[in-house]
C-alpha positions in Angstrom: 17.7 -27.0 52.7 15.3 -28.3 50.1 13.6 -25.8 47.8 9.7 -26.7 47.7 8.6 -24.6 45.0 7.0 -25.9 42.5 8.0 -26.6 39.0 5.7 -25.5 36.0 5.7 -27.0 32.5 5.1 -24.6 29.4 1.6 -25.2 29.4 1.0 -24.5 33.2 3.0 -21.0 32.6 0.6 -20.4 29.8 -2.3 -20.9 32.2 -0.9 -19.0 35.1 -0.8 -16.0 32.3 -3.8 -16.0 31.5 -6.5 -16.7 28.5 -5.9 -13.8 26.5 -1.9 -14.1 26.7 -2.0 -18.1 26.6 -3.6 -17.4 23.2 -1.2 -14.7 21.9 1.7 -17.0 22.9 0.3 -20.1 21.0 -0.8 -18.3 18.0 2.3 -16.1 17.3 0.5 -13.9 15.1 -0.2 -11.0 17.7 3.4 -10.8 18.9 5.7 -8.4 18.1 7.7 -10.3 15.6 12.1 -10.4 16.5 12.9 -7.7 14.0 11.1 -5.0 15.6 12.8 -3.2 17.3 12.2 0.0 17.3 9.3 -0.4 20.1 6.2 0.4 17.8 4.1 -1.8 19.2 4.6 -0.3 22.4 3.0 3.0 21.0 0.4 1.1 19.0 -0.3 -1.8 20.9 0.4 -5.6 19.4 -3.0 -5.9 18.1 -2.7 -2.8 16.4 -3.8 -3.5 12.5 -5.1 0.3 12.1 -3.6 1.6 8.7 -4.9 5.3 9.2 -2.6 8.2 6.9 -1.9 9.8 10.5 -0.4 6.8 12.4 3.4 8.0 11.8 2.7 11.6 12.2 0.5 11.8 14.8 2.0 8.1 16.4 -2.2 7.7 17.2 -4.5 5.4 15.7 -8.1 3.9 16.5 -6.2 1.6 19.3 -5.6 4.3 20.8 -8.5 6.7 20.3 -11.5 7.9 23.4 -14.1 6.5 21.7 -17.4 9.2 20.5 -20.7 7.7 20.0 -21.6 10.2 17.5 -18.5 8.9 15.6 -18.0 4.6 16.0 -16.0 4.3 13.2 -14.0 7.4 14.3 -14.5 8.7 10.2 -15.2 12.1 11.4 -11.8 12.0 13.3 -9.6 10.2 10.6 -10.8 13.4 8.6 -10.2 16.0 10.9 -6.8 14.6 11.5 -6.4 14.2 8.0 -7.2 17.8 7.6 -5.1 19.7 10.5 -2.0 17.2 9.2 -2.1 19.3 5.5 -2.5 22.4 7.2 0.6 22.0 9.1 2.3 20.8 6.4 1.2 24.1 4.5 3.4 25.8 7.0 6.7 24.8 6.9 9.6 27.2 8.4 12.7 24.7 8.3 15.9 25.7 10.5 17.9 23.4 8.5 18.1 19.1 7.8 19.3 15.8 9.4 21.9 13.7 7.4 19.1 11.2 6.6 17.5 14.4 4.9 14.7 15.0 7.7 14.0 18.7 8.2 14.2 20.0 11.7 11.4 22.4 12.6 11.6 25.6 14.5 8.7 26.2 16.9 7.4 28.2 14.6 6.3 25.5 12.4 3.8 24.4 15.1 0.3 24.1 13.8 -1.4 26.5 15.9 -5.4 27.0 14.6 -8.6 28.3 16.0 -11.5 26.0 16.7 -13.9 28.4 14.8 -12.0 28.1 11.9 -13.3 24.2 11.5 -16.3 24.3 12.5 -17.5 26.1 9.6 -15.1 23.8 6.9 -17.2 22.6 3.9 -15.6 19.4 3.7 -15.4 18.5 7.7 -18.6 19.9 8.2 -19.8 17.4 4.4 -18.4 14.8 6.6 -19.7 15.3 9.9 -23.5 15.4 7.6 -23.4 12.7 6.6 -22.1 10.4 9.5 -24.8 12.2 11.6 -27.8 11.3 8.4 -26.6 7.7 8.2 -26.3 7.3 12.1 -30.1 8.6 12.3 -31.0 6.9 9.4 -29.9 3.1 11.0 -30.7 3.4 14.5 -33.7 6.0 14.8 -32.9 6.7 18.7 -31.4 10.2 18.7 -33.3 13.1 19.9 -31.0 15.5 18.6 -31.6 17.9 15.1 -28.6 17.2 12.7 -27.3 20.6 13.5 -26.9 20.4 17.4 -26.1 16.3 16.7 -22.9 18.1 14.5 -21.9 20.4 17.1 -21.9 17.6 19.7 -19.7 15.7 17.1 -17.7 18.5 17.2 -17.0 19.1 20.6 -17.0 15.7 21.9 -14.1 15.1 18.9 -12.2 18.0 20.5 -12.5 16.9 23.5 -11.0 13.1 23.2 -7.8 14.3 21.1 -6.8 16.7 24.2 -7.5 13.7 26.3 -5.9 11.4 24.0 -2.6 13.6 24.0 -3.1 15.0 20.0 -4.5 18.6 20.7 -4.1 21.1 23.5 -5.7 24.1 24.2 -3.2 26.9 23.9 -5.2 29.6 25.1 -9.0 29.5 26.5 -9.6 33.3 25.6 -9.0 33.2 22.2 -9.8 29.3 21.7 -6.4 28.7 20.1 -5.3 24.9 20.1 -2.0 23.1 19.5 -1.8 20.1 17.3 0.7 17.9 19.0 2.3 16.3 16.1 5.6 14.0 16.0 7.5 16.3 14.0 6.2 19.6 14.7 6.1 19.1 18.5 7.4 15.8 20.1 11.0 15.4 18.1 11.8 18.9 18.9 10.9 18.7 22.5 12.9 15.2 23.0 16.2 17.2 21.2 16.0 20.0 23.6 15.5 17.5 26.5 18.5 15.4 25.1 20.7 18.4 24.5 19.7 20.2 28.3 20.2 16.4 30.1 22.7 16.4 32.7 24.9 13.4 33.1 23.7 12.8 37.0 21.7 9.5 37.0 18.1 9.8 36.7 17.4 13.7 35.8 16.3 13.3 32.3 13.4 10.8 33.3 12.8 13.2 36.1 12.7 16.4 33.9 10.4 14.2 32.1 8.0 13.1 35.0 8.3 16.8 36.6 8.9 19.0 34.2 7.1 18.5 31.3 5.5 20.9 29.5 1.6 21.5 30.1 1.1 20.7 26.4 2.3 17.3 26.8 0.6 16.6 30.2 -1.5 14.3 28.4 0.8 12.4 26.1 1.5 8.9 27.0 5.0 7.9 27.9 5.8 5.0 25.3 4.7 7.8 23.2 7.5 10.1 23.9 9.9 7.2 24.9 9.3 5.6 21.1 10.5 9.2 19.7 13.6 9.4 21.9 14.6 5.8 20.3 14.3 6.7 17.0 16.1 9.8 17.1 18.7 8.2 19.2 19.0 5.6 16.3 18.6 8.1 13.6 21.9 8.9 11.4 23.5 11.7 13.2 
């Protein structure tokens, strides 16, 4: 019996992988480095060069962000998320600390806020107005008034952040949202999951897939798995 399967050399394998991957392998610039053991590239992508201030706190960046035509460079989104994290930081009920001195947060530390509380925030309103004014000046194509464009930017940005697993609408009637941050939401969830997991093979994965809380329904699995790995690797 002779195996007639073709044997490819390295160059031929690269050709089969496609142009994009071939360029990445050839240059070596966009591949995760050998010492990147925490797997962050699986969350942000191998091409991510984002330096946004909320990247670690939300495990989110421009590379993952759903586009919004009224805010093409995510300037309003950056301001909004930074503002929300500051609000969250001001709410700090603790239940203790880990050996690595990281705080353990109670569920009371989660940031719940009303949409309307941000609509009239002076700083956010100023950022939104600046973006809309600049866009109108450079493109001169919009038929929306400045006020209407700002309102639409707010609503579209919230819709995008819900889609991206960063915000969750907790109460439709009261218009209350949850900020899905790493420290206040994702890590406590993964700790509870780890503590409650059964010895049965595959049960943890089954829980993640079938019993995930509704507020995590749009959170990518890669984000949750990264949090899980980080907690497992941290000093106990």
